[in-house]
KOLGU-4560 file (N, C-alpha, C; in nm, 3 decimals, padded with zeros to 5 digits):
<recs>
<n_xx: 01.431 n_yy: 00.543 n_zz: 00.041 ca_xx: 01.329 ca_yy: 00.485 ca_zz: 00.127 c_xx: 01.196 c_yy: 00.479 c_zz: 00.050 mol: A seq: 1 type: MET>
<n_xx: 01.128 n_yy: 00.367 n_zz: 00.063 ca_xx: 01.000 ca_yy: 00.350 ca_zz: -00.004 c_xx: 00.891 c_yy: 00.429 c_zz: 00.068 mol: A seq: 2 type: LEU>
<n_xx: 00.793 n_yy: 00.472 n_zz: -00.008 ca_xx: 00.673 ca_yy: 00.530 ca_zz: 00.048 c_xx: 00.558 c_yy: 00.440 c_zz: 00.008 mol: A seq: 3 type: THR>
<n_xx: 00.490 n_yy: 00.386 n_zz: 00.108 ca_xx: 00.377 ca_yy: 00.297 ca_zz: 00.085 c_xx: 00.253 c_yy: 00.367 c_zz: 00.138 mol: A seq: 4 type: ILE>
<n_xx: 00.153 n_yy: 00.381 n_zz: 00.052 ca_xx: 00.030 ca_yy: 00.447 ca_zz: 00.093 c_xx: -00.086 c_yy: 00.348 c_zz: 00.089 mol: A seq: 5 type: LYS>
<n_xx: -00.165 n_yy: 00.351 n_zz: 00.196 ca_xx: -00.286 ca_yy: 00.271 ca_zz: 00.203 c_xx: -00.402 c_yy: 00.368 c_zz: 00.184 mol: A seq: 6 type: VAL>
<n_xx: -00.476 n_yy: 00.348 n_zz: 00.076 ca_xx: -00.587 ca_yy: 00.438 ca_zz: 00.044 c_xx: -00.717 c_yy: 00.377 c_zz: 00.093 mol: A seq: 7 type: LEU>
<n_xx: -00.793 n_yy: 00.454 n_zz: 00.170 ca_xx: -00.922 ca_yy: 00.406 ca_zz: 00.216 c_xx: -00.973 c_yy: 00.484 c_zz: 00.335 mol: A seq: 8 type: GLY>
<n_xx: -01.096 n_yy: 00.452 n_zz: 00.372 ca_xx: -01.165 ca_yy: 00.527 ca_zz: 00.477 c_xx: -01.120 c_yy: 00.490 c_zz: 00.618 mol: A seq: 9 type: SER>
<n_xx: -01.046 n_yy: 00.381 n_zz: 00.629 ca_xx: -01.007 ca_yy: 00.334 ca_zz: 00.762 c_xx: -01.090 c_yy: 00.214 c_zz: 00.804 mol: A seq: 10 type: GLY>
<n_xx: -01.157 n_yy: 00.151 n_zz: 00.707 ca_xx: -01.240 ca_yy: 00.034 ca_zz: 00.735 c_xx: -01.152 c_yy: -00.085 c_zz: 00.771 mol: A seq: 11 type: CYS>
<n_xx: -01.214 n_yy: -00.195 n_zz: 00.807 ca_xx: -01.140 ca_yy: -00.316 ca_zz: 00.847 c_xx: -01.049 c_yy: -00.365 c_zz: 00.735 mol: A seq: 12 type: ALA>
<n_xx: -01.095 n_yy: -00.361 n_zz: 00.611 ca_xx: -01.012 ca_yy: -00.406 ca_zz: 00.498 c_xx: -00.890 c_yy: -00.316 c_zz: 00.481 mol: A seq: 13 type: ASN>
<n_xx: -00.909 n_yy: -00.186 n_zz: 00.497 ca_xx: -00.798 ca_yy: -00.091 ca_zz: 00.485 c_xx: -00.695 c_yy: -00.118 c_zz: 00.594 mol: A seq: 14 type: CYS>
<n_xx: -00.743 n_yy: -00.145 n_zz: 00.715 ca_xx: -00.652 ca_yy: -00.173 ca_zz: 00.826 c_xx: -00.575 c_yy: -00.303 c_zz: 00.800 mol: A seq: 15 type: LYS>
<n_xx: -00.641 n_yy: -00.400 n_zz: 00.740 ca_xx: -00.575 ca_yy: -00.528 ca_zz: 00.709 c_xx: -00.462 c_yy: -00.506 c_zz: 00.607 mol: A seq: 16 type: ARG>
<n_xx: -00.489 n_yy: -00.425 n_zz: 00.505 ca_xx: -00.387 ca_yy: -00.396 ca_zz: 00.404 c_xx: -00.268 c_yy: -00.326 c_zz: 00.471 mol: A seq: 17 type: VAL>
<n_xx: -00.297 n_yy: -00.235 n_zz: 00.561 ca_xx: -00.189 ca_yy: -00.166 ca_zz: 00.633 c_xx: -00.107 c_yy: -00.265 c_zz: 00.716 mol: A seq: 18 type: GLU>
<n_xx: -00.174 n_yy: -00.359 n_zz: 00.784 ca_xx: -00.104 ca_yy: -00.459 ca_zz: 00.863 c_xx: -00.014 c_yy: -00.546 c_zz: 00.776 mol: A seq: 19 type: GLN>
<n_xx: -00.064 n_yy: -00.586 n_zz: 00.660 ca_xx: 00.015 ca_yy: -00.668 ca_zz: 00.568 c_xx: 00.139 c_yy: -00.590 c_zz: 00.524 mol: A seq: 20 type: ILE>
<n_xx: 00.120 n_yy: -00.463 n_zz: 00.488 ca_xx: 00.232 ca_yy: -00.380 ca_zz: 00.444 c_xx: 00.337 c_yy: -00.367 c_zz: 00.554 mol: A seq: 21 type: ALA>
<n_xx: 00.292 n_yy: -00.344 n_zz: 00.677 ca_xx: 00.385 ca_yy: -00.331 ca_zz: 00.789 c_xx: 00.460 c_yy: -00.461 c_zz: 00.814 mol: A seq: 22 type: GLN>
<n_xx: 00.392 n_yy: -00.574 n_zz: 00.802 ca_xx: 00.457 ca_yy: -00.703 ca_zz: 00.823 c_xx: 00.563 c_yy: -00.728 c_zz: 00.715 mol: A seq: 23 type: LYS>
<n_xx: 00.530 n_yy: -00.698 n_zz: 00.591 ca_xx: 00.625 ca_yy: -00.718 ca_zz: 00.481 c_xx: 00.749 c_yy: -00.631 c_zz: 00.501 mol: A seq: 24 type: VAL>
<n_xx: 00.728 n_yy: -00.505 n_zz: 00.537 ca_xx: 00.840 ca_yy: -00.414 ca_zz: 00.562 c_xx: 00.927 c_yy: -00.468 c_zz: 00.676 mol: A seq: 25 type: VAL>
<n_xx: 00.863 n_yy: -00.516 n_zz: 00.781 ca_xx: 00.937 ca_yy: -00.573 ca_zz: 00.893 c_xx: 01.011 c_yy: -00.700 c_zz: 00.856 mol: A seq: 26 type: GLY>
<n_xx: 00.945 n_yy: -00.788 n_zz: 00.780 ca_xx: 01.007 ca_yy: -00.914 ca_zz: 00.739 c_xx: 01.128 c_yy: -00.891 c_zz: 00.648 mol: A seq: 27 type: ASP>
<n_xx: 01.118 n_yy: -00.790 n_zz: 00.561 ca_xx: 01.228 ca_yy: -00.760 ca_zz: 00.470 c_xx: 01.336 c_yy: -00.673 c_zz: 00.535 mol: A seq: 28 type: LEU>
<n_xx: 01.306 n_yy: -00.623 n_zz: 00.655 ca_xx: 01.399 ca_yy: -00.537 ca_zz: 00.729 c_xx: 01.445 c_yy: -00.418 c_zz: 00.645 mol: A seq: 29 type: ALA>
<n_xx: 01.348 n_yy: -00.349 n_zz: 00.585 ca_xx: 01.378 ca_yy: -00.231 ca_zz: 00.504 c_xx: 01.317 c_yy: -00.108 c_zz: 00.568 mol: A seq: 30 type: ILE>
<n_xx: 01.364 n_yy: 00.007 n_zz: 00.523 ca_xx: 01.305 ca_yy: 00.133 ca_zz: 00.568 c_xx: 01.196 c_yy: 00.172 c_zz: 00.471 mol: A seq: 31 type: GLU>
<n_xx: 01.079 n_yy: 00.198 n_zz: 00.525 ca_xx: 00.968 ca_yy: 00.243 ca_zz: 00.442 c_xx: 00.875 c_yy: 00.328 c_zz: 00.526 mol: A seq: 32 type: ALA>
<n_xx: 00.819 n_yy: 00.427 n_zz: 00.463 ca_xx: 00.722 ca_yy: 00.512 ca_zz: 00.529 c_xx: 00.584 c_yy: 00.463 c_zz: 00.486 mol: A seq: 33 type: GLN>
<n_xx: 00.502 n_yy: 00.424 n_zz: 00.583 ca_xx: 00.367 ca_yy: 00.378 ca_zz: 00.553 c_xx: 00.270 c_yy: 00.489 c_zz: 00.592 mol: A seq: 34 type: ILE>
<n_xx: 00.193 n_yy: 00.534 n_zz: 00.493 ca_xx: 00.104 ca_yy: 00.648 ca_zz: 00.511 c_xx: -00.040 c_yy: 00.604 c_zz: 00.487 mol: A seq: 35 type: VAL>
<n_xx: -00.128 n_yy: 00.641 n_zz: 00.578 ca_xx: -00.271 ca_yy: 00.615 ca_zz: 00.557 c_xx: -00.332 c_yy: 00.737 c_zz: 00.490 mol: A seq: 36 type: LYS>
<n_xx: -00.398 n_yy: 00.718 n_zz: 00.379 ca_xx: -00.464 ca_yy: 00.828 ca_zz: 00.308 c_xx: -00.614 c_yy: 00.805 c_zz: 00.319 mol: A seq: 37 type: VAL>
<n_xx: -00.680 n_yy: 00.890 n_zz: 00.398 ca_xx: -00.824 ca_yy: 00.874 ca_zz: 00.420 c_xx: -00.906 c_yy: 00.985 c_zz: 00.355 mol: A seq: 38 type: THR>
<n_xx: -00.840 n_yy: 01.090 n_zz: 00.308 ca_xx: -00.910 ca_yy: 01.201 ca_zz: 00.245 c_xx: -00.960 c_yy: 01.160 c_zz: 00.106 mol: A seq: 39 type: ASP>
<n_xx: -01.090 n_yy: 01.170 n_zz: 00.086 ca_xx: -01.152 ca_yy: 01.125 ca_zz: -00.039 c_xx: -01.090 c_yy: 01.192 c_zz: -00.161 mol: A seq: 40 type: TYR>
<n_xx: -01.065 n_yy: 01.323 n_zz: -00.154 ca_xx: -01.008 ca_yy: 01.395 ca_zz: -00.268 c_xx: -00.867 c_yy: 01.345 c_zz: -00.300 mol: A seq: 41 type: ASN>
<n_xx: -00.789 n_yy: 01.313 n_zz: -00.198 ca_xx: -00.655 ca_yy: 01.258 ca_zz: -00.220 c_xx: -00.664 c_yy: 01.119 c_zz: -00.284 mol: A seq: 42 type: GLU>
<n_xx: -00.756 n_yy: 01.037 n_zz: -00.234 ca_xx: -00.773 ca_yy: 00.902 ca_zz: -00.289 c_xx: -00.811 c_yy: 00.910 c_zz: -00.436 mol: A seq: 43 type: ILE>
<n_xx: -00.897 n_yy: 01.004 n_zz: -00.473 ca_xx: -00.942 ca_yy: 01.016 ca_zz: -00.612 c_xx: -00.829 c_yy: 01.053 c_zz: -00.708 mol: A seq: 44 type: MET>
<n_xx: -00.723 n_yy: 01.114 n_zz: -00.657 ca_xx: -00.608 ca_yy: 01.149 ca_zz: -00.741 c_xx: -00.539 c_yy: 01.025 c_zz: -00.798 mol: A seq: 45 type: LYS>
<n_xx: -00.561 n_yy: 00.911 n_zz: -00.732 ca_xx: -00.498 ca_yy: 00.787 ca_zz: -00.778 c_xx: -00.586 c_yy: 00.708 c_zz: -00.875 mol: A seq: 46 type: TYR>
<n_xx: -00.703 n_yy: 00.761 n_zz: -00.907 ca_xx: -00.790 ca_yy: 00.704 ca_zz: -01.010 c_xx: -00.822 c_yy: 00.557 c_zz: -00.985 mol: A seq: 47 type: ASN>
<n_xx: -00.856 n_yy: 00.524 n_zz: -00.860 ca_xx: -00.898 ca_yy: 00.388 ca_zz: -00.830 c_xx: -01.050 c_yy: 00.387 c_zz: -00.814 mol: A seq: 48 type: ILE>
<n_xx: -01.112 n_yy: 00.274 n_zz: -00.846 ca_xx: -01.257 ca_yy: 00.264 ca_zz: -00.842 c_xx: -01.309 c_yy: 00.220 c_zz: -00.706 mol: A seq: 49 type: LEU>
<n_xx: -01.228 n_yy: 00.146 n_zz: -00.632 ca_xx: -01.272 ca_yy: 00.103 ca_zz: -00.500 c_xx: -01.153 c_yy: 00.086 c_zz: -00.406 mol: A seq: 50 type: SER>
<n_xx: -01.182 n_yy: 00.097 n_zz: -00.277 ca_xx: -01.078 ca_yy: 00.083 ca_zz: -00.175 c_xx: -01.090 c_yy: -00.056 c_zz: -00.114 mol: A seq: 51 type: THR>
<n_xx: -00.991 n_yy: -00.106 n_zz: -00.047 ca_xx: -00.865 ca_yy: -00.039 ca_zz: -00.017 c_xx: -00.771 c_yy: -00.035 c_zz: -00.137 mol: A seq: 52 type: PRO>
<n_xx: -00.688 n_yy: 00.066 n_zz: -00.139 ca_xx: -00.587 ca_yy: 00.078 ca_zz: -00.243 c_xx: -00.449 c_yy: 00.074 c_zz: -00.181 mol: A seq: 53 type: GLY>
<n_xx: -00.354 n_yy: 00.027 n_zz: -00.259 ca_xx: -00.215 ca_yy: 00.023 ca_zz: -00.212 c_xx: -00.127 c_yy: 00.087 c_zz: -00.318 mol: A seq: 54 type: LEU>
<n_xx: -00.049 n_yy: 00.186 n_zz: -00.274 ca_xx: 00.038 ca_yy: 00.262 ca_zz: -00.364 c_xx: 00.180 c_yy: 00.251 c_zz: -00.311 mol: A seq: 55 type: VAL>
<n_xx: 00.272 n_yy: 00.213 n_zz: -00.399 ca_xx: 00.413 ca_yy: 00.204 ca_zz: -00.361 c_xx: 00.491 c_yy: 00.299 c_zz: -00.451 mol: A seq: 56 type: ILE>
<n_xx: 00.558 n_yy: 00.397 n_zz: -00.387 ca_xx: 00.632 ca_yy: 00.500 ca_zz: -00.461 c_xx: 00.546 c_yy: 00.562 c_zz: -00.572 mol: A seq: 57 type: ASN>
<n_xx: 00.426 n_yy: 00.600 n_zz: -00.536 ca_xx: 00.330 ca_yy: 00.668 ca_zz: -00.623 c_xx: 00.279 c_yy: 00.583 c_zz: -00.740 mol: A seq: 58 type: GLU>
<n_xx: 00.297 n_yy: 00.452 n_zz: -00.732 ca_xx: 00.245 ca_yy: 00.361 ca_zz: -00.834 c_xx: 00.136 c_yy: 00.275 c_zz: -00.769 mol: A seq: 59 type: LYS>
<n_xx: 00.014 n_yy: 00.280 n_zz: -00.824 ca_xx: -00.096 ca_yy: 00.199 ca_zz: -00.772 c_xx: -00.068 c_yy: 00.053 c_zz: -00.807 mol: A seq: 60 type: VAL>
<n_xx: -00.059 n_yy: -00.031 n_zz: -00.705 ca_xx: -00.033 ca_yy: -00.173 ca_zz: -00.728 c_xx: -00.154 c_yy: -00.261 c_zz: -00.699 mol: A seq: 61 type: VAL>
<n_xx: -00.250 n_yy: -00.207 n_zz: -00.624 ca_xx: -00.369 ca_yy: -00.286 ca_zz: -00.590 c_xx: -00.483 c_yy: -00.193 c_zz: -00.553 mol: A seq: 62 type: SER>
<n_xx: -00.606 n_yy: -00.235 n_zz: -00.588 ca_xx: -00.723 ca_yy: -00.160 ca_zz: -00.541 c_xx: -00.843 c_yy: -00.253 c_zz: -00.539 mol: A seq: 63 type: SER>
<n_xx: -00.931 n_yy: -00.227 n_zz: -00.444 ca_xx: -01.056 ca_yy: -00.301 ca_zz: -00.435 c_xx: -01.048 c_yy: -00.439 c_zz: -00.375 mol: A seq: 64 type: GLY>
<n_xx: -00.932 n_yy: -00.475 n_zz: -00.320 ca_xx: -00.917 ca_yy: -00.608 ca_zz: -00.260 c_xx: -00.802 c_yy: -00.606 c_zz: -00.161 mol: A seq: 65 type: ARG>
<n_xx: -00.791 n_yy: -00.715 n_zz: -00.085 ca_xx: -00.681 ca_yy: -00.729 ca_zz: 00.010 c_xx: -00.576 c_yy: -00.818 c_zz: -00.056 mol: A seq: 66 type: ILE>
<n_xx: -00.461 n_yy: -00.763 n_zz: -00.090 ca_xx: -00.356 ca_yy: -00.845 ca_zz: -00.153 c_xx: -00.294 c_yy: -00.941 c_zz: -00.051 mol: A seq: 67 type: PRO>
<n_xx: -00.238 n_yy: -01.048 n_zz: -00.101 ca_xx: -00.170 ca_yy: -01.143 ca_zz: -00.013 c_xx: -00.034 c_yy: -01.086 c_zz: 00.029 mol: A seq: 68 type: THR>
<n_xx: 00.019 n_yy: -01.133 n_zz: 00.141 ca_xx: 00.152 ca_yy: -01.089 ca_zz: 00.181 c_xx: 00.257 c_yy: -01.119 c_zz: 00.072 mol: A seq: 69 type: PRO>
<n_xx: 00.242 n_yy: -01.230 n_zz: 00.001 ca_xx: 00.337 ca_yy: -01.264 ca_zz: -00.105 c_xx: 00.332 c_yy: -01.161 c_zz: -00.218 mol: A seq: 70 type: ALA>
<n_xx: 00.211 n_yy: -01.115 n_zz: -00.253 ca_xx: 00.198 ca_yy: -01.013 ca_zz: -00.357 c_xx: 00.265 c_yy: -00.884 c_zz: -00.313 mol: A seq: 71 type: GLU>
<n_xx: 00.239 n_yy: -00.843 n_zz: -00.190 ca_xx: 00.296 ca_yy: -00.718 ca_zz: -00.138 c_xx: 00.449 c_yy: -00.729 c_zz: -00.134 mol: A seq: 72 type: VAL>
<n_xx: 00.500 n_yy: -00.844 n_zz: -00.095 ca_xx: 00.645 ca_yy: -00.865 ca_zz: -00.093 c_xx: 00.703 c_yy: -00.847 c_zz: -00.232 mol: A seq: 73 type: THR>
<n_xx: 00.638 n_yy: -00.905 n_zz: -00.333 ca_xx: 00.685 ca_yy: -00.891 ca_zz: -00.471 c_xx: 00.685 c_yy: -00.745 c_zz: -00.514 mol: A seq: 74 type: THR>
<n_xx: 00.577 n_yy: -00.674 n_zz: -00.485 ca_xx: 00.568 ca_yy: -00.533 ca_zz: -00.525 c_xx: 00.674 c_yy: -00.448 c_zz: -00.455 mol: A seq: 75 type: TRP>
<n_xx: 00.695 n_yy: -00.474 n_zz: -00.328 ca_xx: 00.795 ca_yy: -00.397 ca_zz: -00.252 c_xx: 00.936 c_yy: -00.425 c_zz: -00.306 mol: A seq: 76 type: VAL>
<n_xx: 00.970 n_yy: -00.550 n_zz: -00.329 ca_xx: 01.104 ca_yy: -00.581 ca_zz: -00.379 c_xx: 01.124 c_yy: -00.525 c_zz: -00.519 mol: A seq: 77 type: THR>
<n_xx: 01.020 n_yy: -00.527 n_zz: -00.601 ca_xx: 01.029 ca_yy: -00.467 ca_zz: -00.734 c_xx: 01.054 c_yy: -00.317 c_zz: -00.724 mol: A seq: 78 type: THR>
<n_xx: 00.982 n_yy: -00.251 n_zz: -00.633 ca_xx: 01.000 ca_yy: -00.107 ca_zz: -00.614 c_xx: 01.141 c_yy: -00.075 c_zz: -00.563 mol: A seq: 79 type: ALA>
<n_xx: 01.195 n_yy: -00.162 n_zz: -00.479 ca_xx: 01.331 ca_yy: -00.140 ca_zz: -00.428 c_xx: 01.433 c_yy: -00.149 c_zz: -00.540 mol: A seq: 80 type: LEU>
<n_xx: 01.411 n_yy: -00.239 n_zz: -00.634 ca_xx: 01.504 ca_yy: -00.254 ca_zz: -00.746 c_xx: 01.495 c_yy: -00.135 c_zz: -00.842 mol: A seq: 81 type: MET>
<n_xx: 01.379 n_yy: -00.069 n_zz: -00.846 ca_xx: 01.359 ca_yy: 00.045 ca_zz: -00.935 c_xx: 01.414 c_yy: 00.174 c_zz: -00.879 mol: A seq: 82 type: GLU>
<n_xx: 01.448 n_yy: 00.175 n_zz: -00.751 ca_xx: 01.496 ca_yy: 00.299 ca_zz: -00.689 c_xx: 01.633 c_yy: 00.337 c_zz: -00.738 mol: A seq: 83 type: GLU>
</recs>
């Protein structure tokens, strides 16, 4: 099962990234755990310069912007193939 983490304070952009991730997981009909990480110290462990951040299976795939659903789909399917 994939673990998808949304890094950020809970701002509108962070919520949008979470919505995109949930939609992609639903569209692909896969099992994935989506976790919101709002603790600043936890976010800093991923060495990103700005939020929102998106982490799939502990690999940072995006930070500082809202990725498109197509990008998230690509990252999720790539992570599934690596499992």
